C-alpha positions as CSV (number, residue, x, y, z in Angstrom):
1,X,0.0,0.1,-0.3
2,X,1.7,3.1,-1.1
3,X,-0.5,5.6,0.8
4,X,-1.0,7.0,4.0
5,X,-4.2,5.1,5.3
6,X,-3.8,5.5,9.1
7,X,-5.1,8.9,10.6
8,X,-1.8,10.5,12.0
9,X,-3.9,12.4,14.4
10,X,-6.7,11.7,17.3
11,X,-9.9,12.7,15.8
12,X,-10.7,16.3,17.2
13,X,-13.4,17.0,19.9
14,X,-16.9,16.9,18.6
15,X,-17.7,19.4,17.8
16,X,-14.4,21.4,16.7
17,X,-15.2,24.5,14.3
18,X,-10.7,24.4,13.5
19,X,-11.5,21.0,12.1
20,X,-14.0,20.6,9.3
21,X,-16.0,18.1,9.4
22,X,-18.8,18.3,6.4
23,X,-20.5,16.5,3.0
24,X,-21.7,18.7,0.3
25,X,-22.5,16.7,-1.9
26,X,-22.7,12.4,-1.0
27,X,-25.5,12.4,1.3
28,X,-28.2,10.0,0.7
29,X,-31.7,10.9,2.0
30,X,-34.1,8.1,0.6
31,X,-36.9,9.3,-0.9
32,X,-35.8,13.1,-1.6
33,X,-37.9,14.8,-4.2
34,X,-36.3,16.4,-7.2
35,X,-35.8,20.1,-7.1
36,X,-34.1,22.6,-9.7
37,X,-30.7,21.8,-9.9
38,X,-30.3,18.2,-8.4
39,X,-29.4,15.4,-10.5
40,X,-32.8,13.6,-11.6
41,X,-32.0,10.1,-11.9
42,X,-30.7,10.3,-8.5
43,X,-32.6,12.5,-6.2
44,X,-31.8,10.7,-2.9
45,X,-28.3,12.7,-3.0
46,X,-29.3,15.8,-1.0
47,X,-26.1,18.9,-2.0
48,X,-26.1,21.0,1.3
49,X,-26.2,24.2,-1.3
50,X,-29.6,23.2,-2.7
51,X,-30.9,22.9,1.2
52,X,-33.3,25.7,0.7
53,X,-34.7,24.6,-2.4
54,X,-36.3,21.7,-0.5
55,X,-39.8,21.5,1.7
56,X,-39.7,22.3,5.1
57,X,-39.8,18.3,5.8
58,X,-37.4,17.5,4.0
59,X,-34.5,20.0,5.1
60,X,-35.4,18.5,8.5
61,X,-34.9,15.0,7.4
62,X,-31.5,15.8,6.0
63,X,-30.0,17.9,8.7
64,X,-31.1,15.2,11.3
65,X,-29.4,12.7,9.5
66,X,-26.3,15.1,8.4
67,X,-26.0,16.1,12.1
68,X,-25.3,12.6,12.9
69,X,-22.1,12.4,10.8
70,X,-21.0,15.8,10.1
71,X,-20.3,19.5,12.3
72,X,-20.1,21.9,9.2
73,X,-22.9,22.7,7.1
74,X,-22.2,24.8,3.8
75,X,-24.4,27.5,3.1
76,X,-24.9,29.7,-0.6
77,X,-27.2,32.3,-0.8
78,X,-26.5,32.8,-4.3
79,X,-27.9,29.0,-4.8
80,X,-31.1,30.4,-2.7
81,X,-31.6,32.9,-4.8
82,X,-33.7,33.3,-7.8
83,X,-32.8,31.2,-11.3
84,X,-35.1,31.6,-13.8
85,X,-33.2,29.4,-16.3
86,X,-33.6,26.4,-13.5
87,X,-37.3,27.2,-13.0
88,X,-36.4,28.2,-9.1
89,X,-38.3,31.1,-7.5
90,X,-36.1,31.6,-5.2
91,X,-36.0,32.8,-1.1
92,X,-35.4,35.7,0.5
93,X,-32.5,37.0,2.8
94,X,-34.4,36.3,5.6
95,X,-35.6,33.0,4.7
96,X,-31.9,32.0,3.8
97,X,-31.0,32.9,7.5
98,X,-34.0,31.3,9.2
99,X,-33.0,28.1,7.7
100,X,-29.3,28.8,8.8
101,X,-30.1,29.5,12.4
102,X,-32.4,26.3,12.5
103,X,-29.3,24.5,11.6
104,X,-27.5,26.0,14.3
105,X,-29.9,26.2,17.4
106,X,-31.6,23.2,16.5
107,X,-29.5,20.5,14.8
108,X,-26.0,22.1,16.1
109,X,-24.2,22.7,13.1
110,X,-21.6,25.3,12.5
111,X,-22.5,27.5,9.3
112,X,-20.0,27.5,6.7
113,X,-21.0,30.7,4.4
114,X,-19.6,30.7,0.7
115,X,-20.2,34.7,0.1
116,X,-19.6,35.2,-3.5
117,X,-19.7,33.0,-7.0
118,X,-22.2,30.4,-6.5
119,X,-25.6,30.3,-8.1
120,X,-26.9,33.3,-9.2
121,X,-23.6,35.2,-7.7
122,X,-21.7,33.7,-10.7
123,X,-21.0,36.6,-12.2
124,X,-17.3,36.3,-13.8
125,X,-14.6,39.2,-14.1
126,X,-16.2,41.5,-11.8
127,X,-14.2,44.4,-10.1
128,X,-14.1,45.0,-6.1
129,X,-17.0,47.7,-7.2
130,X,-19.2,45.0,-8.6
131,X,-18.8,42.7,-5.3
132,X,-18.2,45.5,-2.6
133,X,-22.1,46.3,-1.8
134,X,-23.0,42.6,-2.6
135,X,-20.3,41.7,-0.3
136,X,-21.7,44.1,2.4
137,X,-25.3,42.9,2.4
138,X,-24.5,39.4,2.7
139,X,-22.1,39.3,5.7
140,X,-23.9,42.5,7.3
141,X,-26.8,39.9,7.5
142,X,-25.2,37.0,8.3
143,X,-23.0,38.5,11.3
144,X,-26.3,40.2,12.6
145,X,-28.1,37.0,12.7
146,X,-25.5,34.7,14.1
147,X,-25.5,32.8,11.3
148,X,-21.8,32.5,10.2
149,X,-19.2,30.5,12.1
150,X,-16.4,30.0,9.1
151,X,-16.8,31.2,5.7
152,X,-15.3,30.6,2.2
153,X,-14.4,33.5,0.0
154,X,-16.6,32.2,-2.9
155,X,-16.7,28.9,-5.6
156,X,-14.0,28.2,-7.8
157,X,-12.3,31.5,-7.7
158,X,-10.0,30.7,-10.5
159,X,-12.8,30.4,-12.9
160,X,-14.7,33.5,-10.9
161,X,-12.0,35.8,-12.2
162,X,-10.5,33.6,-15.2
163,X,-9.6,36.8,-16.9
164,X,-8.3,38.8,-14.1
165,X,-5.8,37.2,-11.7
166,X,-3.9,39.1,-9.5
167,X,-4.0,42.1,-7.8
168,X,-8.0,42.6,-9.6
169,X,-9.0,39.3,-7.8
170,X,-7.0,39.8,-4.7
171,X,-8.5,42.9,-4.1
172,X,-11.9,41.4,-4.1
173,X,-10.7,38.1,-1.8
174,X,-9.0,40.6,0.9
175,X,-12.3,42.9,1.1
176,X,-14.5,40.0,1.6
177,X,-11.8,38.6,4.4
178,X,-11.3,42.2,5.6
179,X,-15.3,42.6,6.2
180,X,-15.6,39.4,8.3
181,X,-14.7,39.2,11.9
182,X,-11.0,38.1,12.4
183,X,-12.7,35.5,15.2
184,X,-13.8,33.7,12.3
185,X,-12.0,31.5,10.0
186,X,-12.0,32.4,6.0
187,X,-10.8,30.2,3.3
188,X,-10.8,29.4,-0.5
189,X,-11.7,27.2,-2.8
190,X,-10.7,26.9,-6.5
191,X,-10.4,24.7,-9.2
192,X,-6.8,24.6,-9.8
193,X,-4.3,22.9,-7.0
194,X,-2.4,25.6,-6.6
195,X,-4.8,27.3,-4.3
196,X,-3.9,30.6,-5.8
197,X,-4.7,32.8,-8.8
198,X,-1.6,35.4,-9.7
199,X,-0.7,37.5,-12.5
200,X,1.6,35.7,-15.3
201,X,5.2,37.6,-15.1
202,X,4.5,38.7,-11.6
203,X,2.8,41.9,-10.5
204,X,3.3,44.1,-7.0
205,X,0.8,43.8,-4.5
206,X,0.6,46.8,-1.8
207,X,-2.1,46.8,1.2
208,X,-1.8,48.6,4.8
209,X,0.6,46.0,5.5
210,X,3.1,46.4,3.2
211,X,4.4,45.6,-0.8
212,X,5.2,42.1,-2.1
213,X,5.9,40.8,-5.6
214,X,3.2,38.3,-6.2
215,X,4.5,35.8,-8.6
216,X,3.8,32.6,-8.1
217,X,1.5,30.7,-5.6
218,X,4.2,31.1,-2.7
219,X,4.4,34.6,-2.5
220,X,0.6,34.7,-3.4
221,X,-0.2,33.0,0.2
222,X,2.4,35.3,1.9
223,X,0.4,38.3,0.6
224,X,-2.7,36.8,2.1
225,X,-1.4,36.0,4.9
226,X,-3.4,38.8,7.2
227,X,-6.5,37.8,5.7
228,X,-7.0,33.9,5.3
229,X,-7.1,31.2,7.5
230,X,-6.2,28.2,4.8
231,X,-7.9,26.6,1.8
232,X,-10.2,24.4,0.3
233,X,-8.7,21.6,-1.8
234,X,-10.9,20.6,-5.3
235,X,-8.7,17.7,-7.3
236,X,-9.9,15.1,-10.1
237,X,-12.9,13.3,-8.7
238,X,-11.8,10.2,-10.3
239,X,-8.0,9.9,-9.2
240,X,-9.3,10.5,-5.8
241,X,-11.1,7.2,-5.9
242,X,-8.7,5.0,-8.2
243,X,-5.4,6.7,-7.1
244,X,-5.4,7.8,-4.0
245,X,-1.7,7.6,-3.5
246,X,-1.5,10.2,-6.4
247,X,-3.9,12.1,-4.9
248,X,-2.5,12.1,-1.6
249,X,0.8,13.6,-3.4
250,X,-1.0,16.2,-4.5
251,X,-2.8,17.5,-1.5
252,X,1.2,17.0,0.0
253,X,2.7,19.3,-2.2
254,X,0.6,22.3,-0.7
255,X,0.4,21.4,2.7
256,X,4.1,20.7,2.5
257,X,4.4,24.5,1.4
258,X,1.8,25.3,4.5
259,X,4.2,23.9,7.2
260,X,7.5,24.3,5.7
261,X,7.7,28.2,5.7
262,X,7.1,28.6,1.8
263,X,4.2,30.5,2.1
264,X,4.6,31.4,5.8
265,X,1.7,31.2,8.6
266,X,-1.5,33.0,8.6
267,X,-2.2,36.1,10.8
268,X,-5.8,36.6,10.5
269,X,-6.5,36.2,14.1
270,X,-3.4,38.4,14.9
271,X,-1.1,35.0,16.1
272,X,0.7,33.2,13.7
273,X,-0.3,29.6,12.9
274,X,-0.4,27.3,9.8
275,X,-2.7,28.0,7.2
276,X,-5.2,24.7,6.9
277,X,-6.1,22.5,3.9
278,X,-9.3,21.0,4.0
279,X,-10.0,18.1,1.3
280,X,-12.7,19.4,-0.3
281,X,-14.4,18.3,-3.6
282,X,-12.8,15.1,-4.2
283,X,-15.9,12.7,-5.1
284,X,-18.6,15.6,-5.6
285,X,-19.2,14.8,-9.4
286,X,-19.1,11.3,-9.2
287,X,-21.4,11.1,-6.6
288,X,-23.8,13.7,-8.3
289,X,-23.3,11.3,-11.1
290,X,-23.9,8.4,-9.8
291,X,-20.6,6.8,-10.4
292,X,-19.6,6.5,-6.5
293,X,-21.2,5.2,-3.9
294,X,-21.7,7.5,-0.4
295,X,-19.9,4.5,1.3
296,X,-17.1,4.5,-1.2
297,X,-17.2,8.5,-1.2
298,X,-16.7,8.0,2.5
299,X,-13.6,5.6,2.3
300,X,-12.1,8.2,0.0
301,X,-12.4,11.4,2.5
302,X,-10.7,8.9,4.9
303,X,-7.8,8.3,2.7
304,X,-7.2,11.8,1.8
305,X,-7.9,13.0,5.4
306,X,-4.8,10.9,6.4
307,X,-2.6,12.8,4.4
308,X,0.4,14.1,6.0
309,X,3.2,16.4,5.4
310,X,6.5,15.2,4.9
311,X,7.7,18.4,7.2
312,X,6.7,20.0,10.2
313,X,4.1,17.8,11.5
314,X,1.4,18.9,9.1
315,X,-2.1,16.8,8.8
316,X,-5.2,18.2,7.3
317,X,-7.7,20.2,9.0
318,X,-10.6,18.1,7.9
319,X,-13.1,17.4,5.2
320,X,-15.6,18.6,3.3
321,X,-16.8,16.1,0.9
322,X,-17.7,13.1,3.5
323,X,-15.3,10.7,5.4
324,X,-15.9,8.1,7.9
325,X,-13.5,6.0,9.8
326,X,-13.1,2.3,8.0
327,X,-15.7,1.0,10.5
328,X,-17.9,3.3,9.8
329,X,-18.0,5.5,12.6
330,X,-17.5,9.4,12.5
331,X,-14.1,11.1,12.2
């Protein structure tokens, strides 16, 4: 066996907001109805980002089952907003927050708010001036209602800012992170496994902390030290299942840099600590398409969470696409 298969740390206390336990695309609830955005041939699979589209009865069935295995619930107002192309009328921000409060107060879940880029908020290559009023409205509402425990700046940020890498993208990310209280962990989500988005040839980034030339993923994360807590990793969903050793090597490529000093450490809370890497989107598309069972997805998530760095004692900070111990118990 040429990959890590033993969890290199004691399973953290339950719940622990700093250790991500989630399943955004893979939990099945037998008999769940079709809603806009779900897979018609696989309706038992309920995605967290589509939870607002279900009748209340099915929301509660999902949350009750979810809370038995996981602690962090992905929330995405962009997916709750109206989507005429999908035939979805949408809910208000107040209704969205009401479901979030129910998930937290009744089912004891941490709320992970994904701020921009999802659903109706998928508008590519927009400058800070476009995003600022949207971010202000959402974050202020989440903070006021107590419905944000962790946050992700947005979905697949290298795709969202595909034509505007470097400073243009970074300005938006930093604004979102600054808007959120520094006590709340803030991560990013990418399609590329570099977990960063810089301008080819480099560019000088300047903020109130100073200036730095950002020319690669290492200098990108050095610039993000005051703002971010870590990253959510997305990779090849077939590779994750069929070659976990190679997938772990890809995770380790970033995990090593988070722990060996090349990317520095997060200063978001005012105290330096290693950036946190969460294995996130690893089997989602295959589960959505019915190519991967929930059990296989959870085993894959477990193996990837076993990944450890070559230096510095670095380990994964959780999972967002499901995981369970080999005996089926919670991780």
